[in-house]
N, C-alpha and C positions, 0 to 999 in steps of 0.2 A: 545501301543495305536493304531498302525496300524492294528493289529489283531482285536481289538474291532471295529474299523471302518469297516473292511471288513465284520465281522459278522453282524453288524447292517445294512450294505448295503444289504447283502443277505436277511435278514428278510424284510427290506423295499421293496426290489425288488419283493419278493413274493407277498406281499400285494398290491404293485402297479399294478402288472399284474392282480390280482384278481379284482381290481377296474376298470381297463381298460375293462376287459371282461364283467363287469356288469354295465357299464356306460350307462346312459339313456339320454345323452346330445348331441347325434348326431355323425355323422361320423367324422367330423373334430377333435373334442377332442379325440376320440378314437384313430385315426391314429396318432395324435401328441403325445399322451401319450405313445402309443406303441413304437414309434420311440425313444422317450426320454428314456424310460425304457430299451430298447434294447441297446442304446448307453451307458447307465449307466453300464449295465452288461458287455459289451465289454471292456470299458475303465478300469473297476476295475480288470477284469481278465487279461488284458494285463499288467497292473501295477503289479499285483501279480506275473505274469510270470517273469517280468524283475527283481524283487527283490528276489524271492524265487529260481528261476532256473538259470537265467543268472548272478545274482549278480551285475547287472548294475544299480547302484544307479541313475545315470543321466537320463536314459530312464524311470526308475520307477518314478522319480520326474516329468518328462514331462507328463506321463500318469496320474499321480495323479492330476496334475494341471488341465488337461482336465476333469477328473472326478469331481473335486471340482467345475469347471465352470458349468458343467451340473447340479450339485446339486444346485448351486446358481441360475441358470436359473429357475429351478423348484420352488425354494422358491420365487423368484421375481414374477413368474407367479401366484402363490397362493395369494400373496399380492394384485396384480392387480385384481384377481378374487374376492377377499373379498371386495374390494372397489366397483367394478362395479356391482357385484351381488346385492348389496343393492339398486342400481339404476335401473337396467334392468335385464332381465332374464339371466340364466346361459350360454346358447349357444352364445348369442350375447356378453356377458361379456367375454367369452373365446376367441372369435374372436378378440375383442378389445385388450385384454391382450396380445395375441400373436403378434399383430402389435407393441405394445409398448415394447415387450420383445425381439425384434430382435437385 
């Protein structure tokens, strides 16, 4: 299951960076998504390092929890964006979503 998660994360990260580079919603969303995607990559790579190389299950667990938290943060942000985009434009919705997602 862990290998499937890592493969799906790598596919998602590639598409996430493509979305960031082609975003038309302003500087704030681009920078925030770039930081989130980069932290996503770093946490999954560190988690894989601890389980595959060091065989340290406890550290692997800590890093995977961080990775899951970043993933859930992204999901929550998209829920807020979906709600607020119906009411206002995307850039303002993104700023509001980031306030509530802290």
